[in-house]
C-alpha positions in Angstrom: -3.7 -0.5 -12.5 -3.5 -4.2 -11.6 -0.8 -4.8 -9.1 -1.4 -8.5 -8.5 -2.3 -10.5 -11.5 -3.0 -13.7 -9.6 -5.4 -12.1 -7.1 -6.6 -9.4 -9.5 -5.7 -6.7 -7.0 -5.5 -3.1 -8.1 -3.5 -0.2 -6.8 -6.8 1.3 -5.6 -7.4 -1.7 -3.5 -3.9 -1.4 -2.0 -4.5 2.3 -1.4 -7.8 1.5 0.3 -6.1 -1.0 2.6 -3.5 1.6 3.6 -6.2 4.2 4.2 -8.1 1.7 6.4 -5.0 1.1 8.6 -2.7 -1.4 7.0 0.9 -0.3 7.6 3.0 -3.1 6.3 3.4 -5.1 3.1 2.1 -8.2 5.0 -0.9 -6.4 6.3 -1.8 -5.1 2.8 -1.4 -8.6 1.3 -3.6 -10.1 4.0 -6.2 -7.4 3.5 -6.3 -7.4 -0.3 -5.2 -11.0 -1.2 -2.1 -9.7 -3.1 1.0 -11.9 -2.9 -0.8 -15.1 -2.0 0.1 -17.1 -5.1 3.3 -16.5 -7.0 4.5 -13.4 -5.0 5.8 -11.5 -8.0 3.7 -8.5 -7.0 5.4 -8.0 -3.7 7.8 -5.4 -5.1 4.9 -3.4 -6.5 3.0 -3.6 -3.2 6.1 -2.5 -1.3 6.5 0.5 -3.6 2.9 1.5 -3.0 3.3 1.1 0.8 6.5 3.3 0.6 4.7 5.9 -1.5 1.9 6.0 1.0 4.3 6.4 3.9 6.1 9.2 2.1 2.9 11.0 1.5 1.9 10.6 5.1 5.2 11.9 6.4 5.1 14.9 4.1 1.5 15.7 5.2 2.6 15.4 8.9 5.6 17.6 8.3 3.4 20.3 6.7 0.8 20.0 9.5 3.5 20.3 12.1 5.1 23.3 10.4 1.7 25.1 10.3 1.1 24.6 14.0 
């Protein structure tokens, strides 16, 4: 799915940036080029960042409980 129409940035690109270490909306935007023009995609990028954080927190909770 295209998240940023102006920069033609997909959700896969955002996920890749997060996997490679981006931890904030600003870092994702710098890495992918999203949000550089009109900025209307910022809410979608933020949702993807939050979803990634939630998945990471759940994974860490499961890993911690297994230890």
